[in-house]
N, C-alpha and C positions, 0 to 999 in steps of 0.2 A: 504494500500500500504506500503510495508516494505521500510525502509530507509537503503539501502545497501551502505556501504562505504568500501573502502580498508584501511587496516591498514597502518600507516605511515612506510615508508622504509628509512633506513639510506642512501640508494643509490639514492633516488629520487632527491636530490639536486646536485648530481654529474653531472658535465658538460660533456656530452658524447663527445668523440673525433670522429675522422673520422671512425674508425673501428666499434665503438659502433653504430653510426648512420647507417652505411651500413648494419650491422646485423639486426637492428631494421627494416629497409626498406625491407630487404629480408624476414624477418619473416612475416611482414604485407602483403606482396604481394604474397609470394609463400608457406609459411608454416603457414597458418592461424590457424590451429588447435593448433600447438605448441605455437604460439603467444598467443592465448586465454588461453591456459592452464597456461602458465607462468604468464600472467596477472592476472588471477583469483586466482592463488596460491600466488600472491604478490611476485613473484620471477623474474619478468621481468627486473626490474632495476638492480638487483644483477647480473643477467645473462649478461646484456649488459655491466655493469661495468667490470665484469671479462673478457669478450671477448675483450673489449677495452684495458685493461691492458696487457693481454696475447699477443695480436697482436702487441702492441707497443714494448714490450720486445723482441718478436721474430723478429720484423723489425730491431731493433737496432743490435741485435746479428747477424742476417744474413747479414746485410749491412757490418758489420765489417769483417765477415768471407769471403764474396765474394770479398771485396776490397783487403784483404790480399792475397787471392788466385790469383787474377788478378794482384797483385803486384802494386797496385795503392797507391802511397805515396803522402804526402803533397808537396814534391819537384816537382812532376809532375804538381801540381796545379799552381805553380809559373812559371815553365818552359814552359808548353804547356797547357794553361788554357782550350782551346776548346776541346782538346783530353780528358782532365780530366772530363769536364762536360759531354761529350758524353759517356764515360765509366761509370760514376756514374749514369747517367740517365738509361743506359742499366741495370745496377745492381739493381737500385731502381724498375724498371718495373718488373724485374725477381722476386725480393723478394716479391713484392706486389702480383704477380700472385700466388706465393706459399702460401702466407697468405690467399688470397681470397679462394683458393681451400681447404685449411686446416681448416680454422676457420670460415669464413664468410658464404660460400655457402655450408655448409655440412648439 
């Protein structure tokens, strides 16, 4: 019986964030062949790390862009907090849908 082991990956100890865990779950449940290929080639953790970093950067960039487009400033936060929360939640949901379609569920 051969003793098969995977080589150590520098990304294995990386604590996956929200987007990396979502991508992992998607691969396990809906793209099993891609998941197995990445796992066997020892590229799974690198892939999840890259997805996590890319999504986080894209989230921050798009949140800033959408907030500027909607003219949402910090003064609104102090003047009308509930309106600010409502608009920021709408922007957050929109940005996450873009990220999910673009990076997670592709």
